[in-house]
VMD Tcl script that builds the backbone (N, CA, C; Angstrom):
set m [mol new atoms 273]
animate dup $m
set s [atomselect $m all]
$s set {name element resname resid chain x y z} {
  {N N MET 1 A -75.669 180.794 -13.931}
  {CA C MET 1 A -74.509 180.045 -13.505}
  {C C MET 1 A -74.326 178.861 -14.446}
  {N N THR 2 A -73.162 178.780 -15.055}
  {CA C THR 2 A -72.888 177.648 -15.931}
  {C C THR 2 A -72.657 176.398 -15.089}
  {N N ARG 3 A -72.977 175.276 -15.656}
  {CA C ARG 3 A -72.841 174.011 -14.944}
  {C C ARG 3 A -71.488 173.376 -15.208}
  {N N ILE 4 A -70.408 174.159 -15.001}
  {CA C ILE 4 A -69.051 173.660 -15.194}
  {C C ILE 4 A -68.253 173.917 -13.930}
  {N N CYS 5 A -67.572 172.897 -13.443}
  {CA C CYS 5 A -66.723 173.044 -12.259}
  {C C CYS 5 A -65.480 173.830 -12.648}
  {N N GLU 6 A -65.143 174.850 -11.857}
  {CA C GLU 6 A -64.002 175.703 -12.181}
  {C C GLU 6 A -62.668 175.080 -11.792}
  {N N LEU 7 A -62.686 174.019 -11.018}
  {CA C LEU 7 A -61.437 173.372 -10.606}
  {C C LEU 7 A -61.139 172.098 -11.382}
  {N N THR 8 A -62.148 171.314 -11.688}
  {CA C THR 8 A -61.912 170.044 -12.376}
  {C C THR 8 A -62.389 170.038 -13.819}
  {N N GLY 9 A -63.200 171.010 -14.222}
  {CA C GLY 9 A -63.692 171.064 -15.595}
  {C C GLY 9 A -64.834 170.114 -15.888}
  {N N LYS 10 A -65.481 169.573 -14.860}
  {CA C LYS 10 A -66.607 168.674 -15.089}
  {C C LYS 10 A -67.760 169.433 -15.735}
  {N N LYS 11 A -68.368 168.809 -16.769}
  {CA C LYS 11 A -69.476 169.408 -17.504}
  {C C LYS 11 A -70.662 168.452 -17.489}
  {N N PRO 12 A -71.838 168.925 -17.906}
  {CA C PRO 12 A -72.977 168.009 -18.039}
  {C C PRO 12 A -72.714 166.957 -19.114}
  {N N LEU 13 A -73.172 165.747 -18.848}
  {CA C LEU 13 A -73.064 164.651 -19.809}
  {C C LEU 13 A -74.407 164.439 -20.484}
  {N N LYS 14 A -74.398 163.841 -21.676}
  {CA C LYS 14 A -75.631 163.548 -22.397}
  {C C LYS 14 A -75.887 162.049 -22.349}
  {N N GLY 15 A -77.155 161.698 -22.336}
  {CA C GLY 15 A -77.496 160.286 -22.318}
  {C C GLY 15 A -78.974 160.095 -22.573}
  {N N HIS 16 A -79.467 158.932 -22.237}
  {CA C HIS 16 A -80.866 158.596 -22.436}
  {C C HIS 16 A -81.534 158.266 -21.113}
  {N N LYS 17 A -82.774 158.710 -20.988}
  {CA C LYS 17 A -83.636 158.246 -19.920}
  {C C LYS 17 A -84.339 157.016 -20.487}
  {N N VAL 18 A -84.227 155.885 -19.838}
  {CA C VAL 18 A -84.779 154.638 -20.364}
  {C C VAL 18 A -85.953 154.214 -19.498}
  {N N SER 19 A -87.115 154.085 -20.112}
  {CA C SER 19 A -88.315 153.698 -19.385}
  {C C SER 19 A -88.370 152.186 -19.201}
  {N N HIS 20 A -89.366 151.741 -18.462}
  {CA C HIS 20 A -89.548 150.311 -18.234}
  {C C HIS 20 A -89.807 149.585 -19.552}
  {N N ALA 21 A -90.458 150.290 -20.498}
  {CA C ALA 21 A -90.744 149.705 -21.811}
  {C C ALA 21 A -89.574 149.879 -22.774}
  {N N ASN 22 A -88.426 150.320 -22.258}
  {CA C ASN 22 A -87.198 150.507 -23.013}
  {C C ASN 22 A -87.299 151.628 -24.050}
  {N N ASN 23 A -88.191 152.619 -23.789}
  {CA C ASN 23 A -88.234 153.812 -24.628}
  {C C ASN 23 A -87.098 154.727 -24.193}
  {N N LYS 24 A -86.414 155.336 -25.151}
  {CA C LYS 24 A -85.263 156.185 -24.834}
  {C C LYS 24 A -85.563 157.625 -25.209}
  {N N THR 25 A -85.428 158.514 -24.251}
  {CA C THR 25 A -85.563 159.943 -24.497}
  {C C THR 25 A -84.294 160.619 -24.014}
  {N N LYS 26 A -83.915 161.686 -24.692}
  {CA C LYS 26 A -82.653 162.356 -24.359}
  {C C LYS 26 A -82.764 163.094 -23.030}
  {N N ARG 27 A -81.667 163.121 -22.293}
  {CA C ARG 27 A -81.598 163.855 -21.036}
  {C C ARG 27 A -80.161 164.281 -20.780}
  {N N ARG 28 A -79.983 165.147 -19.779}
  {CA C ARG 28 A -78.649 165.613 -19.384}
  {C C ARG 28 A -78.383 165.163 -17.957}
  {N N PHE 29 A -77.160 164.707 -17.725}
  {CA C PHE 29 A -76.710 164.362 -16.387}
  {C C PHE 29 A -75.912 165.554 -15.867}
  {N N LEU 30 A -76.486 166.326 -14.953}
  {CA C LEU 30 A -75.839 167.534 -14.453}
  {C C LEU 30 A -74.932 167.209 -13.271}
  {N N PRO 31 A -73.737 167.797 -13.237}
  {CA C PRO 31 A -72.867 167.594 -12.073}
  {C C PRO 31 A -73.384 168.409 -10.896}
  {N N GLY 32 A -73.083 167.961 -9.693}
  {CA C GLY 32 A -73.484 168.700 -8.496}
  {C C GLY 32 A -72.560 169.890 -8.301}
  {N N ILE 33 A -73.027 171.079 -8.680}
  {CA C ILE 33 A -72.205 172.286 -8.611}
  {C C ILE 33 A -72.695 173.164 -7.464}
  {N N LYS 34 A -71.755 173.687 -6.681}
  {CA C LYS 34 A -72.059 174.601 -5.578}
  {C C LYS 34 A -71.188 175.836 -5.713}
  {N N LYS 35 A -71.697 176.957 -5.231}
  {CA C LYS 35 A -70.873 178.165 -5.146}
  {C C LYS 35 A -70.253 178.155 -3.749}
  {N N VAL 36 A -68.923 178.012 -3.694}
  {CA C VAL 36 A -68.214 177.828 -2.433}
  {C C VAL 36 A -67.203 178.950 -2.267}
  {N N THR 37 A -67.049 179.422 -1.031}
  {CA C THR 37 A -66.037 180.416 -0.719}
  {C C THR 37 A -64.904 179.743 0.039}
  {N N PHE 38 A -63.704 179.821 -0.536}
  {CA C PHE 38 A -62.515 179.256 0.086}
  {C C PHE 38 A -61.697 180.383 0.709}
  {N N LYS 39 A -60.951 180.064 1.761}
  {CA C LYS 39 A -60.069 181.029 2.381}
  {C C LYS 39 A -58.639 180.699 1.969}
  {N N SER 40 A -57.987 181.633 1.287}
  {CA C SER 40 A -56.611 181.435 0.834}
  {C C SER 40 A -55.654 181.975 1.892}
  {N N ASP 41 A -54.725 181.114 2.331}
  {CA C ASP 41 A -53.744 181.531 3.335}
  {C C ASP 41 A -52.638 182.375 2.712}
  {N N PHE 42 A -52.226 182.037 1.486}
  {CA C PHE 42 A -51.146 182.777 0.835}
  {C C PHE 42 A -51.592 184.170 0.407}
  {N N LEU 43 A -52.798 184.265 -0.173}
  {CA C LEU 43 A -53.279 185.551 -0.665}
  {C C LEU 43 A -53.974 186.374 0.421}
  {N N LYS 44 A -54.323 185.723 1.545}
  {CA C LYS 44 A -55.004 186.360 2.668}
  {C C LYS 44 A -56.315 187.024 2.233}
  {N N LYS 45 A -57.101 186.290 1.452}
  {CA C LYS 45 A -58.427 186.763 1.067}
  {C C LYS 45 A -59.313 185.559 0.751}
  {N N ASN 46 A -60.606 185.820 0.626}
  {CA C ASN 46 A -61.562 184.771 0.311}
  {C C ASN 46 A -61.737 184.668 -1.203}
  {N N ILE 47 A -61.912 183.438 -1.673}
  {CA C ILE 47 A -62.075 183.155 -3.096}
  {C C ILE 47 A -63.384 182.393 -3.267}
  {N N SER 48 A -64.286 182.883 -4.139}
  {CA C SER 48 A -65.529 182.152 -4.384}
  {C C SER 48 A -65.481 181.547 -5.784}
  {N N LEU 49 A -65.784 180.256 -5.858}
  {CA C LEU 49 A -65.735 179.502 -7.110}
  {C C LEU 49 A -66.949 178.587 -7.208}
  {N N ASN 50 A -67.335 178.240 -8.443}
  {CA C ASN 50 A -68.353 177.221 -8.674}
  {C C ASN 50 A -67.636 175.882 -8.749}
  {N N VAL 51 A -67.913 175.004 -7.778}
  {CA C VAL 51 A -67.140 173.777 -7.610}
  {C C VAL 51 A -68.082 172.590 -7.499}
  {N N SER 52 A -67.676 171.459 -8.081}
  {CA C SER 52 A -68.448 170.226 -7.937}
  {C C SER 52 A -68.197 169.638 -6.550}
  {N N ASN 53 A -69.092 168.763 -6.139}
  {CA C ASN 53 A -68.962 168.138 -4.825}
  {C C ASN 53 A -67.685 167.309 -4.720}
  {N N ALA 54 A -67.319 166.628 -5.805}
  {CA C ALA 54 A -66.099 165.812 -5.804}
  {C C ALA 54 A -64.861 166.693 -5.670}
  {N N ALA 55 A -64.858 167.836 -6.340}
  {CA C ALA 55 A -63.713 168.749 -6.250}
  {C C ALA 55 A -63.614 169.349 -4.852}
  {N N LEU 56 A -64.738 169.602 -4.230}
  {CA C LEU 56 A -64.745 170.141 -2.868}
  {C C LEU 56 A -64.116 169.148 -1.895}
  {N N ARG 57 A -64.426 167.868 -2.049}
  {CA C ARG 57 A -63.824 166.842 -1.208}
  {C C ARG 57 A -62.326 166.729 -1.473}
  {N N THR 58 A -61.916 166.881 -2.723}
  {CA C THR 58 A -60.504 166.799 -3.070}
  {C C THR 58 A -59.722 167.964 -2.471}
  {N N VAL 59 A -60.303 169.161 -2.516}
  {CA C VAL 59 A -59.641 170.334 -1.926}
  {C C VAL 59 A -59.440 170.122 -0.433}
  {N N ASP 60 A -60.453 169.594 0.234}
  {CA C ASP 60 A -60.319 169.308 1.670}
  {C C ASP 60 A -59.242 168.258 1.925}
  {N N PHE 61 A -59.186 167.246 1.070}
  {CA C PHE 61 A -58.200 166.175 1.237}
  {C C PHE 61 A -56.777 166.681 1.030}
  {N N LYS 62 A -56.583 167.562 0.050}
  {CA C LYS 62 A -55.248 168.086 -0.259}
  {C C LYS 62 A -54.748 169.071 0.794}
  {N N GLY 63 A -55.658 169.645 1.587}
  {CA C GLY 63 A -55.233 170.558 2.643}
  {C C GLY 63 A -55.527 172.011 2.370}
  {N N GLY 64 A -56.450 172.302 1.494}
  {CA C GLY 64 A -56.829 173.681 1.231}
  {C C GLY 64 A -56.701 174.045 -0.236}
  {N N ILE 65 A -57.280 175.191 -0.567}
  {CA C ILE 65 A -57.305 175.621 -1.965}
  {C C ILE 65 A -55.909 175.952 -2.483}
  {N N ASP 66 A -55.042 176.467 -1.622}
  {CA C ASP 66 A -53.700 176.840 -2.056}
  {C C ASP 66 A -52.889 175.619 -2.495}
  {N N LYS 67 A -52.911 174.590 -1.685}
  {CA C LYS 67 A -52.163 173.374 -2.019}
  {C C LYS 67 A -52.771 172.669 -3.230}
  {N N PHE 68 A -54.104 172.714 -3.347}
  {CA C PHE 68 A -54.759 172.088 -4.496}
  {C C PHE 68 A -54.352 172.779 -5.788}
  {N N LEU 69 A -54.374 174.119 -5.796}
  {CA C LEU 69 A -54.073 174.855 -7.021}
  {C C LEU 69 A -52.604 174.747 -7.417}
  {N N LYS 70 A -51.700 174.572 -6.433}
  {CA C LYS 70 A -50.281 174.418 -6.768}
  {C C LYS 70 A -50.042 173.165 -7.601}
  {N N LYS 71 A -50.756 172.087 -7.276}
  {CA C LYS 71 A -50.541 170.810 -7.956}
  {C C LYS 71 A -51.525 170.554 -9.089}
  {N N ALA 72 A -52.510 171.439 -9.288}
  {CA C ALA 72 A -53.537 171.212 -10.307}
  {C C ALA 72 A -52.978 171.423 -11.704}
  {N N LYS 73 A -53.520 170.698 -12.665}
  {CA C LYS 73 A -53.146 170.867 -14.068}
  {C C LYS 73 A -53.907 172.069 -14.623}
  {N N SER 74 A -53.203 172.942 -15.299}
  {CA C SER 74 A -53.798 174.215 -15.709}
  {C C SER 74 A -54.854 174.060 -16.801}
  {N N HIS 75 A -54.816 172.995 -17.595}
  {CA C HIS 75 A -55.804 172.857 -18.664}
  {C C HIS 75 A -57.197 172.535 -18.129}
  {N N GLN 76 A -57.309 172.066 -16.887}
  {CA C GLN 76 A -58.614 171.776 -16.303}
  {C C GLN 76 A -59.228 172.995 -15.634}
  {N N LEU 77 A -58.421 173.968 -15.263}
  {CA C LEU 77 A -58.893 175.113 -14.495}
  {C C LEU 77 A -59.575 176.142 -15.392}
  {N N SER 78 A -60.499 176.911 -14.789}
  {CA C SER 78 A -61.126 178.019 -15.506}
  {C C SER 78 A -60.169 179.205 -15.531}
  {N N LYS 79 A -60.534 180.252 -16.262}
  {CA C LYS 79 A -59.686 181.442 -16.348}
  {C C LYS 79 A -59.494 182.079 -14.980}
  {N N LYS 80 A -60.568 182.134 -14.210}
  {CA C LYS 80 A -60.506 182.729 -12.869}
  {C C LYS 80 A -59.570 181.924 -11.968}
  {N N ALA 81 A -59.680 180.605 -12.030}
  {CA C ALA 81 A -58.832 179.744 -11.205}
  {C C ALA 81 A -57.371 179.810 -11.652}
  {N N LYS 82 A -57.124 179.979 -12.966}
  {CA C LYS 82 A -55.758 180.109 -13.455}
  {C C LYS 82 A -55.094 181.377 -12.936}
  {N N LYS 83 A -55.867 182.488 -12.878}
  {CA C LYS 83 A -55.332 183.742 -12.347}
  {C C LYS 83 A -54.963 183.587 -10.876}
  {N N ILE 84 A -55.829 182.925 -10.118}
  {CA C ILE 84 A -55.567 182.697 -8.694}
  {C C ILE 84 A -54.341 181.813 -8.530}
  {N N ARG 85 A -54.228 180.789 -9.380}
  {CA C ARG 85 A -53.076 179.879 -9.328}
  {C C ARG 85 A -51.776 180.631 -9.601}
  {N N ASN 86 A -51.792 181.509 -10.601}
  {CA C ASN 86 A -50.595 182.291 -10.926}
  {C C ASN 86 A -50.212 183.220 -9.771}
  {N N ASN 87 A -51.212 183.815 -9.110}
  {CA C ASN 87 A -50.935 184.685 -7.960}
  {C C ASN 87 A -50.308 183.892 -6.827}
  {N N ILE 88 A -50.779 182.671 -6.611}
  {CA C ILE 88 A -50.247 181.838 -5.520}
  {C C ILE 88 A -48.814 181.399 -5.845}
  {N N LEU 89 A -48.570 181.035 -7.107}
  {CA C LEU 89 A -47.229 180.567 -7.481}
  {C C LEU 89 A -46.184 181.682 -7.456}
  {N N THR 90 A -46.604 182.926 -7.700}
  {CA C THR 90 A -45.643 184.027 -7.680}
  {C C THR 90 A -45.286 184.462 -6.268}
  {N N LYS 91 A -46.156 184.178 -5.304}
  {CA C LYS 91 A -45.853 184.569 -3.915}
  {C C LYS 91 A -45.072 183.517 -3.187}
}
mol reanalyze $m
mol bondsrecalc $m
mol representation Tube
mol addrep $m
């Protein structure tokens, strides 16, 4: 499973782990990614996506995956999410 959110495009960040003695070693800051199943009202089927915790809260706030994808910017979405978005917009 790649560590990229399919709705917001969040990826791992790079940085330093800094010790008490101020030694710096490289590390990765991984986003909190979950495999979540959403229920689409327009398509009448379940959709499973790898989503960050922040994106999951945003989907709930917007009122569901259908409303979120209608207003989402397409350059942030994954290929799978773009296909779902196109299916929702055509119906």
